C-alpha positions as CSV (number, residue, x, y, z in Angstrom):
1,M,25.0,27.4,-17.2
2,T,21.2,27.5,-17.3
3,S,19.3,25.3,-14.9
4,N,17.0,22.7,-16.2
5,P,13.3,23.7,-15.6
6,A,12.1,20.1,-15.8
7,K,14.7,18.9,-13.3
8,R,13.8,21.9,-11.0
9,D,10.0,21.0,-11.3
10,S,10.8,17.4,-10.5
11,N,12.8,18.3,-7.4
12,A,10.0,20.6,-6.3
13,A,7.2,18.1,-7.0
14,M,8.7,15.1,-5.2
15,P,8.5,16.6,-1.7
16,F,4.9,17.5,-2.3
17,I,4.0,13.9,-3.3
18,M,5.9,12.6,-0.3
19,L,4.0,14.9,2.0
20,T,0.8,13.9,0.2
21,V,1.3,10.3,0.9
22,L,2.4,10.9,4.5
23,I,-0.8,12.9,5.2
24,D,-2.9,10.4,3.4
25,M,-1.4,7.5,5.4
26,M,-1.6,9.4,8.7
27,S,-5.3,10.2,8.1
28,V,-6.1,6.6,7.4
29,G,-3.9,5.5,10.4
30,L,-5.7,7.9,12.7
31,T,-8.9,5.9,12.3
32,V,-7.4,2.4,12.8
33,P,-7.6,2.3,16.6
34,V,-11.1,3.7,16.7
35,L,-13.0,2.2,13.8
36,A,-13.8,-1.1,15.6
37,P,-14.9,0.7,18.8
38,L,-17.0,3.0,16.6
39,M,-18.7,-0.1,15.1
40,G,-19.3,-1.3,18.6
41,S,-21.3,1.8,19.4
42,F,-23.8,0.7,16.8
43,T,-24.0,-3.0,17.7
44,T,-25.2,-5.0,20.7
45,S,-22.8,-7.9,20.8
46,Q,-19.1,-8.7,20.1
47,A,-20.2,-11.1,17.3
48,D,-22.1,-8.3,15.6
49,Q,-19.3,-5.9,16.1
50,A,-16.8,-8.3,14.5
51,F,-19.1,-9.0,11.6
52,W,-19.8,-5.4,10.8
53,Y,-16.2,-4.4,11.2
54,G,-15.4,-7.1,8.6
55,V,-18.1,-5.6,6.3
56,V,-16.7,-2.1,6.4
57,V,-13.1,-3.3,5.9
58,V,-14.1,-5.3,2.8
59,A,-16.3,-2.4,1.6
60,F,-13.2,-0.1,1.7
61,A,-11.2,-2.6,-0.2
62,I,-13.9,-3.1,-2.9
63,G,-14.2,0.6,-3.4
64,N,-10.5,0.9,-3.8
65,F,-10.4,-2.1,-6.3
66,F,-12.9,-0.6,-8.7
67,A,-11.9,3.1,-8.4
68,S,-8.1,2.7,-8.8
69,P,-8.1,2.1,-12.5
70,I,-10.8,4.6,-13.1
71,L,-8.9,7.4,-11.3
72,G,-5.7,6.3,-13.0
73,A,-7.3,6.4,-16.5
74,L,-8.8,9.8,-15.7
75,S,-5.4,11.1,-14.7
76,D,-3.9,9.8,-18.0
77,A,-6.7,11.8,-19.8
78,Y,-6.9,15.0,-17.8
79,G,-3.7,15.2,-15.8
80,R,-2.6,14.1,-12.3
81,R,-3.3,17.3,-10.5
82,P,-7.1,17.6,-10.9
83,V,-7.6,13.9,-10.0
84,L,-5.4,14.2,-6.9
85,L,-7.3,17.3,-5.8
86,L,-10.6,15.4,-6.3
87,G,-9.3,12.6,-4.2
88,F,-8.3,14.9,-1.3
89,C,-11.7,16.5,-1.3
90,G,-13.5,13.1,-1.4
91,L,-11.3,11.8,1.5
92,A,-12.1,14.8,3.6
93,L,-15.8,14.3,3.1
94,N,-15.5,10.6,3.8
95,F,-13.8,11.1,7.1
96,F,-16.2,13.7,8.3
97,A,-19.2,11.6,7.3
98,T,-17.7,8.6,9.1
99,G,-17.3,10.6,12.3
100,F,-20.8,11.9,12.2
101,A,-22.5,8.7,11.0
102,T,-25.6,7.7,12.9
103,A,-26.3,4.3,11.4
104,L,-24.5,1.2,10.3
105,W,-25.6,1.5,6.7
106,M,-24.0,5.0,6.6
107,L,-20.7,3.7,7.9
108,V,-20.6,1.0,5.2
109,A,-21.6,3.5,2.5
110,V,-19.0,6.1,3.5
111,R,-16.2,3.5,3.8
112,L,-17.1,2.3,0.3
113,V,-16.7,5.8,-1.0
114,G,-13.6,6.3,1.2
115,G,-11.9,3.3,-0.4
116,A,-12.6,4.8,-3.8
117,M,-11.1,8.1,-2.9
118,Q,-8.1,6.5,-1.3
119,A,-7.2,5.2,-4.8
120,N,-5.4,8.5,-5.3
121,G,-2.3,6.7,-4.1
122,A,-2.2,5.1,-7.6
123,V,-2.2,8.6,-9.1
124,A,0.6,9.7,-6.8
125,N,2.7,6.7,-8.1
126,A,1.9,7.8,-11.7
127,Y,3.0,11.3,-10.8
128,V,6.3,10.0,-9.6
129,A,6.7,8.0,-12.8
130,D,6.0,11.2,-14.8
131,I,8.8,13.3,-13.1
132,T,11.4,10.5,-12.9
133,A,14.0,10.1,-15.7
134,T,15.6,6.7,-15.1
135,P,14.3,3.3,-13.9
136,E,16.9,3.3,-11.0
137,E,15.7,6.8,-9.9
138,R,12.1,5.6,-10.2
139,A,12.7,2.6,-7.9
140,R,14.4,4.9,-5.4
141,R,11.5,7.4,-5.4
142,F,8.9,4.6,-5.1
143,G,11.0,3.6,-2.0
144,M,10.7,7.1,-0.7
145,L,6.9,6.9,-1.0
146,G,7.1,3.6,0.8
147,A,9.0,5.3,3.6
148,M,6.3,7.9,3.9
149,F,3.7,5.0,4.2
150,G,5.9,3.6,7.0
151,L,6.1,7.0,8.8
152,G,2.4,7.6,8.5
153,F,1.9,4.0,9.8
154,I,4.0,5.0,12.9
155,L,2.3,8.4,13.6
156,G,-1.3,7.8,12.6
157,P,-2.3,5.0,14.9
158,V,-0.5,6.5,17.9
159,V,-2.2,9.9,17.5
160,G,-5.5,8.2,16.7
161,G,-5.4,6.2,19.9
162,L,-4.7,9.3,22.0
163,L,-7.5,11.3,20.2
164,G,-9.9,8.3,20.5
165,S,-9.4,8.2,24.2
166,I,-10.9,11.7,24.3
167,H,-13.8,11.1,21.9
168,L,-14.4,8.4,19.3
169,Q,-15.3,10.9,16.6
170,L,-12.3,13.1,17.2
171,P,-9.8,11.1,15.0
172,F,-12.1,11.2,12.1
173,I,-12.5,15.0,12.4
174,V,-8.7,15.4,12.5
175,A,-8.2,13.0,9.6
176,G,-10.7,15.0,7.5
177,S,-8.9,18.2,8.5
178,L,-5.6,16.7,7.3
179,A,-7.2,15.8,3.9
180,L,-8.4,19.4,3.6
181,I,-4.8,20.6,4.3
182,N,-3.6,18.3,1.5
183,L,-6.3,19.9,-0.8
184,L,-5.2,23.4,0.0
185,Y,-1.6,22.6,-0.3
186,G,-2.2,21.0,-3.7
187,C,-4.2,23.9,-5.0
188,F,-1.4,26.4,-4.3
189,V,1.7,24.3,-4.7
190,L,1.2,21.2,-6.9
191,P,2.4,21.6,-10.6
192,E,0.9,19.3,-13.3
193,S,3.3,16.5,-14.2
194,L,1.6,15.2,-17.4
195,P,1.8,17.6,-20.4
196,P,-1.1,17.6,-22.9
197,E,0.9,15.9,-25.6
198,R,1.4,12.8,-23.4
199,R,-2.2,12.4,-22.5
200,R,-4.7,9.9,-24.0
201,P,-8.5,9.9,-24.2
202,F,-10.4,8.3,-21.4
203,A,-12.0,5.0,-22.2
204,W,-14.3,3.1,-19.9
205,R,-12.9,-0.2,-21.3
206,M,-9.5,0.6,-19.8
207,A,-11.1,1.9,-16.6
208,N,-12.6,-1.6,-16.0
209,P,-10.5,-3.1,-13.2
210,F,-10.5,-6.6,-14.8
211,T,-9.6,-5.2,-18.2
212,S,-6.8,-3.1,-16.8
213,L,-5.5,-6.2,-14.8
214,R,-5.4,-8.2,-18.0
215,A,-3.6,-5.4,-19.8
216,L,-1.2,-5.1,-16.9
217,A,-0.4,-8.8,-17.2
218,R,0.3,-8.5,-20.9
219,L,2.4,-5.4,-20.4
220,D,5.8,-6.2,-22.0
221,G,5.2,-9.8,-21.0
222,N,5.1,-9.0,-17.3
223,G,2.3,-11.5,-16.3
224,R,4.6,-13.6,-14.0
225,L,5.9,-10.5,-12.3
226,V,2.3,-9.3,-11.8
227,T,1.5,-12.7,-10.2
228,A,4.5,-12.3,-8.0
229,F,3.3,-8.8,-6.9
230,A,-0.2,-10.2,-6.1
231,L,1.2,-13.1,-4.0
232,T,3.6,-11.0,-2.0
233,T,0.9,-8.4,-1.4
234,L,-1.5,-11.1,-0.3
235,A,1.2,-12.5,2.1
236,Q,1.8,-9.0,3.6
237,T,-1.9,-8.3,3.9
238,I,-2.6,-11.5,5.7
239,G,0.3,-10.9,8.0
240,F,-1.1,-7.4,8.9
241,I,-4.6,-8.7,9.5
242,I,-3.5,-11.5,11.8
243,W,-0.8,-9.6,13.6
244,V,-2.7,-8.3,16.6
245,I,-4.8,-11.3,17.3
246,Y,-1.9,-13.7,16.7
247,G,0.2,-11.7,19.2
248,N,-2.6,-12.0,21.7
249,F,-2.9,-15.8,21.2
250,K,0.8,-16.5,21.2
251,F,2.2,-14.0,23.7
252,G,-0.8,-12.6,25.5
253,W,-0.1,-9.2,23.9
254,G,-2.6,-6.3,24.5
255,P,-3.2,-3.2,22.3
256,Q,0.0,-1.5,23.7
257,E,2.3,-4.4,22.8
258,S,0.8,-4.8,19.4
259,G,1.0,-1.1,18.8
260,W,4.7,-0.9,19.6
261,S,5.5,-3.9,17.4
262,L,3.6,-2.4,14.4
263,A,5.5,0.9,15.1
264,A,8.8,-1.1,14.9
265,I,7.8,-2.3,11.5
266,G,7.1,1.3,10.4
267,V,10.5,2.5,11.7
268,M,12.3,-0.3,9.8
269,S,10.3,0.6,6.7
270,V,11.3,4.2,6.9
271,I,15.0,3.4,7.5
272,V,15.3,0.9,4.7
273,Q,13.2,2.6,2.1
274,G,14.0,6.2,2.9
275,V,17.7,5.9,3.8
276,L,19.2,2.7,2.5
277,L,17.4,2.0,-0.7
278,K,19.5,4.1,-3.0
279,S,22.7,2.3,-2.0
280,L,21.0,-1.1,-2.2
281,L,19.8,-0.4,-5.7
282,K,23.3,0.7,-6.7
283,A,24.8,-2.4,-5.2
284,L,22.3,-5.1,-6.4
285,G,20.0,-3.6,-9.0
286,S,16.2,-3.7,-8.9
287,H,15.9,-7.4,-10.0
288,R,18.3,-8.8,-7.5
289,L,17.0,-6.6,-4.8
290,A,13.4,-7.8,-5.4
291,M,14.6,-11.4,-5.2
292,A,16.6,-10.7,-2.0
293,G,13.5,-9.0,-0.4
294,M,11.2,-11.9,-1.2
295,F,13.7,-14.4,0.2
296,S,14.1,-12.3,3.4
297,A,10.3,-12.1,3.8
298,S,9.9,-15.8,3.3
299,V,12.4,-16.7,6.0
300,A,11.0,-14.0,8.3
301,N,7.5,-15.6,8.1
302,V,8.9,-19.0,9.2
303,L,10.7,-17.4,12.1
304,Y,7.5,-15.5,13.1
305,G,5.7,-18.8,13.2
306,L,8.4,-20.5,15.3
307,A,9.0,-17.6,17.7
308,N,7.9,-18.4,21.3
309,E,8.8,-15.1,23.0
310,G,7.5,-11.7,22.2
311,W,11.0,-10.1,22.0
312,M,11.8,-12.5,19.1
313,F,9.3,-10.7,16.9
314,Y,11.3,-7.5,17.3
315,A,14.6,-9.3,16.4
316,I,12.9,-10.7,13.3
317,I,11.5,-7.3,12.3
318,V,15.0,-5.8,12.3
319,A,16.6,-8.8,10.5
320,N,13.9,-8.6,7.8
321,G,15.1,-5.3,6.5
322,L,15.1,-6.2,2.8
323,G,11.5,-7.6,3.1
324,Y,10.1,-4.0,3.4
325,I,11.2,-3.0,-0.1
326,V,9.7,-5.8,-2.2
327,T,6.5,-4.1,-3.3
328,S,8.1,-0.7,-4.1
329,T,10.8,-2.4,-6.1
330,I,8.4,-4.6,-8.2
331,Q,6.2,-1.5,-8.7
332,S,9.1,0.4,-10.2
333,I,9.9,-2.5,-12.6
334,I,6.3,-2.7,-13.8
335,S,6.1,1.0,-14.1
336,S,9.3,1.0,-16.3
337,S,7.6,-1.4,-18.7
338,A,4.7,1.1,-19.3
339,D,4.9,4.0,-21.7
340,A,4.5,7.6,-20.6
341,R,0.9,7.9,-21.8
342,S,-0.4,5.0,-19.6
343,Q,1.3,5.4,-16.2
344,G,-2.0,6.4,-14.5
345,N,-3.8,3.3,-15.8
346,T,-0.9,1.1,-15.1
347,M,-0.4,2.3,-11.5
348,G,-4.2,2.1,-11.0
349,A,-4.2,-1.5,-12.1
350,V,-1.3,-2.2,-9.6
351,S,-3.3,-0.5,-6.9
352,S,-6.3,-2.6,-7.8
353,I,-4.2,-5.8,-7.2
354,G,-3.5,-4.6,-3.7
355,S,-7.2,-3.9,-3.1
356,L,-8.2,-7.3,-4.4
357,M,-5.8,-8.9,-2.1
358,A,-7.2,-6.9,0.8
359,V,-10.6,-8.5,0.0
360,V,-9.1,-12.0,-0.2
361,A,-6.8,-11.8,2.8
362,P,-9.5,-11.8,5.5
363,L,-11.1,-14.8,3.9
364,L,-7.9,-16.8,4.3
365,G,-6.5,-15.2,7.5
366,A,-9.6,-15.6,9.6
367,P,-9.9,-19.4,9.2
368,L,-6.2,-19.8,9.9
369,L,-6.6,-17.9,13.2
370,A,-9.6,-20.0,14.1
371,L,-7.6,-23.1,13.4
372,I,-4.9,-22.2,16.0
373,S,-7.1,-20.5,18.5
374,E,-7.3,-23.5,20.9
375,M,-3.7,-24.6,20.5
376,P,-1.3,-24.3,23.5
377,R,1.1,-21.3,23.2
378,G,4.2,-23.5,22.9
379,D,2.9,-25.6,20.0
380,W,4.9,-24.9,16.9
381,R,1.8,-25.4,14.8
382,M,0.4,-22.1,16.1
383,G,2.6,-20.5,13.5
384,A,0.4,-21.9,10.7
385,P,-0.8,-18.5,9.5
386,F,2.8,-17.3,9.1
387,Y,3.9,-20.6,7.5
388,F,1.2,-20.0,4.9
389,C,2.5,-16.4,4.3
390,C,5.9,-18.0,3.8
391,L,4.5,-20.3,1.1
392,L,2.9,-17.3,-0.6
393,Q,6.2,-15.3,-0.5
394,A,8.2,-18.2,-1.8
395,S,5.7,-18.7,-4.6
396,A,6.1,-15.0,-5.5
397,A,9.8,-15.4,-5.6
398,A,9.5,-18.4,-7.9
399,F,7.3,-16.4,-10.4
400,A,9.6,-13.4,-10.2
401,L,12.7,-15.5,-10.9
402,W,10.9,-17.1,-13.8
403,Q,10.1,-13.7,-15.2
404,F,13.6,-12.3,-14.7
405,R,15.3,-15.3,-16.3
406,R,13.0,-15.1,-19.3
407,D,13.8,-11.4,-19.6
408,R,17.5,-12.2,-19.5
409,G,17.1,-14.9,-22.1
410,R,15.5,-12.6,-24.6
411,G,17.8,-9.7,-23.8
412,A,15.0,-7.6,-22.2
413,A,15.8,-4.6,-20.0
414,P,13.9,-1.8,-18.5
415,K,13.1,1.0,-21.0
416,P,15.6,3.8,-21.1
417,A,14.6,7.3,-20.0
418,A,14.3,8.6,-23.5
419,E,12.0,5.9,-24.6
420,A,9.9,6.1,-21.5
421,A,9.5,9.8,-22.0
422,G,7.8,9.1,-25.3
């Protein structure tokens, strides 16, 4: 029997994309422990340091928001490979420029560019959609990418902290070097996933992030599911932003305790998305699994808010296993609604939602932290930021349930592989 070349290419390409995402996430994670101290080297007070740190975080998110649909549309027109390679090159230059910046304006500028280049994650998602035959396999592979995010989230900050203790610029130099390794690996190994007959001309109208978001909401009537994705992403982003400071307020945690707790989340993400997801999809299906994940995350946020001992956070992290697969499952459902010629633009729009939520999250999370900053540690009201995240997750679940019931009512189902392949 002759082997299937398409299947062989798919099997060869998936490890590359997984390694790509891992290196990308590691390179970003390397800079997490040292970006704020680097900002401090350019400022004269803690207030200025906090302000400018917020500026560079928002600049990164804004760059990502506007660039994701542009890179996605470019990949629909010219193929995934050249756009991915462009992203690796841009990331390398960004990290090196950040490490050698000599003024605040330079840091803001390079982080804005860095956010734009980090949008190649959307192209990686489109690549996976190209090489995947069935919706179930697509959900599993998106979960595998999520596991790589988790693994990078474990390794990056730990290594970045060690390197930063030697020199503040060193993590940025290593991160840039990792991006260059990705570039070289891509040049010699990465095959193109989008054949010429499935490409479509580039149009600035579709590269507009607001236009692409509207098109995403109209895609096969998925507006409610897009809203659910936005709300759950906002909840997760707020939780990430407040995690370290909340732990300090509630439990007196320092950087080491916070780092271990975040690593625990990364470990659970790798286990659930990388090992268990295939069996969970087989047992529940993508729709039920998404609903179970949102329910789990909602309950977990309430428990985080009520916890009065640090060890309880670890117990909740483990118990919230299904909560780590919500975004990848919803992404796979949305991707299955798009045709083969628009996967890049669709995944770019999905990535833009995440970037937009990263801009909104600090505006909501910071006032919530200020609200509880003077409360005694045993006061249940200290959990207000996490109660708010629960409200967001529960609202997301309500929109998703509304969408899924409507789909069942009209007999809708994910597109079969033959139709998705065009």
